[in-house]
C-alpha positions in Angstrom: -12.8 -33.8 46.5 -11.1 -36.4 44.3 -7.9 -35.9 42.4 -9.9 -36.1 39.1 -12.3 -33.4 40.4 -9.5 -31.2 41.5 -7.8 -31.5 38.1 -11.0 -30.7 36.2 -11.8 -27.8 38.5 -8.3 -26.4 38.1 -8.4 -26.7 34.4 -11.8 -24.9 34.2 -10.5 -22.2 36.5 -7.4 -21.7 34.4 -9.5 -21.6 31.2 -11.8 -18.9 32.8 -8.8 -16.9 33.8 -7.3 -17.0 30.3 -10.7 -16.1 28.8 -11.1 -13.3 31.3 -7.6 -12.0 30.4 -8.3 -12.2 26.7 -11.6 -10.3 27.2 -9.8 -7.7 29.3 -7.2 -7.2 26.7 -9.9 -6.4 24.2 -11.8 -4.0 26.5 -10.3 -0.9 24.9 -10.4 -2.1 21.3 -12.7 -0.1 19.0 -16.0 -1.7 18.1 -15.2 -1.6 14.4 -12.4 -0.4 12.1 -11.8 0.9 8.6 -8.8 0.5 6.3 -8.1 3.4 4.0 -7.2 2.0 0.5 -7.4 3.9 -2.8 -9.5 3.9 -5.9 -11.2 0.8 -7.4 -9.1 -0.8 -10.1 -5.8 -0.3 -8.2 -3.8 -2.8 -6.1 -4.4 -0.8 -2.9 -8.1 -1.4 -3.1 -7.7 -5.1 -3.6 -5.0 -5.5 -1.0 -6.5 -3.2 1.6 -10.0 -4.6 1.3 -8.8 -8.2 1.5 -6.6 -7.4 4.4 -9.5 -5.7 6.3 -11.6 -8.8 5.7 -8.8 -11.1 7.0 -8.5 -9.0 10.2 -12.3 -8.9 10.7 -12.7 -12.6 10.2 -9.7 -13.8 12.2 -10.1 -11.4 15.1 -13.9 -11.5 15.2 -14.2 -7.7 14.6 -16.4 -5.6 12.4 -14.4 -3.8 9.7 -13.7 -3.3 6.0 -11.8 -1.3 3.4 -12.8 2.2 2.2 -12.2 3.8 -1.2 -9.9 6.8 -0.7 -7.6 9.1 -2.7 -4.6 6.8 -1.8 -1.5 7.3 0.3 -1.6 11.0 1.0 -5.3 10.9 2.1 -4.7 7.7 4.1 -2.0 9.4 6.1 -4.3 12.3 6.9 -7.2 10.0 7.7 -5.1 7.9 10.0 -3.5 10.9 11.7 -6.9 12.5 12.4 -8.3 9.2 13.7 -10.9 9.0 10.9 -9.7 5.5 10.0 -7.8 3.0 12.1 -5.5 1.6 9.4 -4.3 2.6 6.0 -1.8 1.9 3.2 0.9 4.4 2.1 4.1 4.7 0.2 7.3 6.0 1.8 7.6 9.2 -0.3 4.2 10.6 0.9 5.0 9.3 4.4 8.3 11.3 4.5 6.5 14.4 3.4 3.7 13.9 6.0 6.1 13.5 8.9 8.0 16.7 7.7 4.8 18.7 7.5 4.9 18.8 3.7 1.9 16.7 2.8 0.2 17.7 -0.5 -3.1 17.6 1.4 -2.1 19.3 4.6 0.9 21.5 4.2 2.5 22.6 7.4 0.8 19.8 9.5 3.3 17.4 10.9 1.5 14.1 11.0 2.8 12.6 14.3 -0.1 10.2 14.9 0.8 7.8 12.1 2.8 4.6 12.9 4.1 1.8 10.7 2.9 -1.8 11.0 4.5 -3.9 8.3 6.0 -3.8 4.7 3.7 -4.5 1.8 5.5 -4.4 -1.5 7.2 -2.1 -4.0 5.1 0.2 -6.1 6.5 0.4 -9.7 5.8 3.5 -11.7 4.7 2.3 -15.1 3.0 3.6 -18.3 0.3 2.0 -20.4 -1.1 3.1 -23.8 -3.2 1.5 -26.4 -1.1 -0.5 -29.0 -2.6 1.5 -31.9 -1.5 4.8 -30.3 2.0 4.5 -31.9 3.5 5.3 -28.4 6.2 2.7 -27.7 8.6 4.8 -25.5 8.4 7.8 -23.2 10.0 9.9 -25.8 7.2 9.0 -28.2 4.6 10.7 -26.0 3.5 13.7 -28.1 3.4 17.2 -26.7 0.0 17.9 -25.2 -0.9 14.3 -24.7 -3.6 13.6 -22.2 -2.2 11.6 -19.3 -4.2 10.1 -16.5 -2.3 10.1 -13.2 -4.8 8.4 -10.9 -6.8 10.1 -8.1 -5.7 13.6 -7.1 -3.0 13.6 -4.4 -2.3 9.9 -4.9 1.3 8.7 -5.1 1.1 8.6 -8.9 -0.4 12.1 -9.0 2.2 13.4 -6.6 5.3 12.1 -8.2 4.7 10.9 -11.8 3.9 14.3 -13.4 7.2 15.7 -12.0 9.1 12.7 -13.2 7.7 13.0 -16.7 8.5 16.8 -16.7 12.0 15.9 -15.7 12.2 13.7 -18.8 10.9 16.5 -21.0 7.4 15.3 -21.5 4.7 18.0 -22.0 1.2 16.8 -21.2 -2.4 17.6 -20.2 -2.9 16.3 -16.7 -6.0 14.2 -15.9 -7.2 12.6 -12.7 -9.6 9.8 -11.8 -9.9 6.3 -10.4 -7.9 3.6 -12.2 -10.9 1.8 -13.6 -12.4 5.1 -14.9 -9.1 6.1 -16.5 -8.9 2.6 -18.1 -12.3 3.2 -19.7 -11.2 6.7 -20.9 -8.1 5.2 -22.5 -10.2 2.6 -24.4 -12.6 5.3 -25.5 -9.8 7.5 -26.8 -10.5 10.3 -24.3 -6.9 10.1 -22.9 -3.7 9.0 -24.5 -1.7 7.5 -21.7 -2.1 6.2 -18.1 0.8 6.7 -15.7 0.3 4.1 -13.0 1.9 3.9 -9.5 0.5 0.7 -8.1 1.5 -2.8 -7.0 1.6 -5.3 -9.8 -0.3 -6.8 -11.4 -2.4 -3.7 -11.6 -6.1 -4.9 -11.9 -7.0 -2.1 -14.4 -4.1 -3.1 -16.7 -5.0 -6.8 -16.5 -8.5 -5.8 -17.4 -7.4 -3.7 -20.3 -5.3 -6.6 -21.7 -8.4 -8.7 -21.8 -10.4 -6.1 -23.8 -7.8 -4.6 -26.1 -4.1 -4.5 -27.2 -1.9 -2.3 -25.0 1.7 -1.2 -24.8 3.4 -1.2 -21.4 6.2 1.4 -21.7 9.5 0.9 -19.9 12.1 3.5 -18.9 15.4 3.6 -20.8 18.5 3.2 -18.6 19.2 6.9 -19.0 15.6 7.9 -18.0 15.7 5.5 -15.1 19.0 7.0 -13.8 17.7 10.6 -14.2 14.5 9.9 -12.3 16.4 8.0 -9.5 18.7 11.0 -9.1 15.8 13.4 -8.6 13.2 11.4 -6.7 12.9 9.0 -3.7 12.7 5.9 -5.9 14.9 2.9 -6.7 15.5 0.7 -9.7 12.9 -2.0 -10.5 12.0 -4.5 -13.2 8.5 -5.5 -13.9 8.7 -9.3 -14.6 7.5 -10.4 -18.0 5.2 -12.9 -16.3 3.2 -10.1 -14.8 1.3 -9.3 -17.9 0.4 -11.1 -21.2 1.6 -8.0 -23.1 5.2 -8.2 -21.9 7.7 -10.4 -23.7 10.5 -9.5 -21.4 11.1 -7.7 -18.1 10.3 -4.0 -18.3 12.6 -1.4 -16.7 10.9 0.9 -14.1 11.4 2.7 -10.8 9.6 1.9 -7.6 8.7 3.1 -4.0 8.0 0.9 -1.0 4.6 0.6 0.6 3.8 0.0 4.3 0.6 -0.5 6.2 0.0 2.2 8.8 -2.1 2.7 12.0 -3.0 5.4 14.4 -0.3 5.5 17.0 -3.0 5.8 19.7 -4.6 2.5 18.8 -4.5 -0.1 21.6 -1.2 -2.0 21.7 -2.8 -5.4 22.1 -5.0 -4.8 19.0 -2.0 -3.8 16.8 0.0 -6.7 18.2 -2.7 -9.2 17.1 -3.1 -7.5 13.7 0.7 -7.6 13.1 0.9 -11.2 14.3 -1.9 -12.3 12.0 -0.4 -10.5 9.0 3.2 -11.6 9.5 2.5 -15.2 10.4 0.0 -16.0 7.6 1.7 -15.0 4.4 -0.2 -17.7 2.5 -3.4 -16.0 3.4 -2.0 -12.6 2.5 -0.9 -13.9 -0.9 -4.4 -15.2 -1.4 -5.5 -11.6 -1.2 -3.0 -10.3 -3.8 0.1 -12.0 -5.0 2.3 -8.9 -4.4 1.9 -9.9 -0.7 4.8 -12.3 -1.2 6.9 -9.3 -0.2 4.8 -8.6 2.9 7.4 -10.2 5.2 9.3 -8.9 8.2 12.6 -9.2 6.4 11.6 -6.0 4.5 11.2 -3.9 7.6 14.4 -2.0 6.6 12.6 -0.1 3.9 10.8 2.1 6.4 13.2 4.7 7.7 10.6 7.4 8.2 7.7 6.4 10.4 7.9 5.1 14.0 6.6 1.5 14.4 3.6 1.1 16.6 4.5 -0.3 20.0 2.2 -3.3 19.3 4.1 -4.1 16.1 7.4 -3.6 17.9 6.4 -6.1 20.5 5.7 -8.8 17.8 8.9 -8.1 15.9 11.2 -8.2 19.0 9.5 -11.4 20.3 10.4 -13.0 16.9 14.0 -11.8 16.7 13.7 -8.7 14.5 15.4 -5.5 15.6 13.7 -2.1 15.3 16.0 0.9 15.4 15.6 3.0 18.5 14.8 6.1 16.5 11.8 4.3 15.0 10.2 3.5 18.4 7.8 5.8 20.2 
């Protein structure tokens, strides 16, 4: 055997070994996957569906996003193994871990692991410009307010926030697109959104009619921050055509989640893909500019999946011991 033949043979053997290892690593991967998102017209649906397509395309898997009721339902679906991945906010996540989920009280959801940070969810209010509502204090007693899907982050927290601020209202639920249509038709007076910005339903409303985007006063913001697991936030004026200046709000962080029993190699590859391709993530939704490992610190509730931990530690990021399985 010549040196050239030995080199070629060695190269082919190495390639076959690598291919065999890669195939073996995928042996316990699921045949397909689903990402739990939220209602159409909200940022979760756009972000989650786009992320699912990215995973499917890049890892040669079959999968996609699924319309759900949002964070609370996603936590339950992931915990029960009905979907592999999901999106959630930290408030509902803390409740789920403590057995205080609005959907499953008393059930401690211990099969939910964090993957990576997404973005902050601002709590914001939109009305029609001709409603005469220009502040939270302008919302009349008995106003019909849409809070998104039942048991969503908005529906879980925003009604209580407004009650804390002295607003009396008639509570309505529905998907964001549906509520946007109801607002235009005069069937409801206000929509109280909790969604990543820009919110597709608000952007669509701006195209079709004149709207007011209502901000919190400093006093209202401080009072809500004192009572709820939220932080100060400003919606940049560049987010919407309607805004002339930044709008004061409050926000809650979002993270992607996965079943803790998913194969480590699969979650490692998903985390690697998501954290090393922020340009592709931002192509899905511009809020993904915040989907970077530097924002890991905003999860203090859920354990990180071992596959995610492996990628972070390989790349110099520390995960607190109490957030490892």
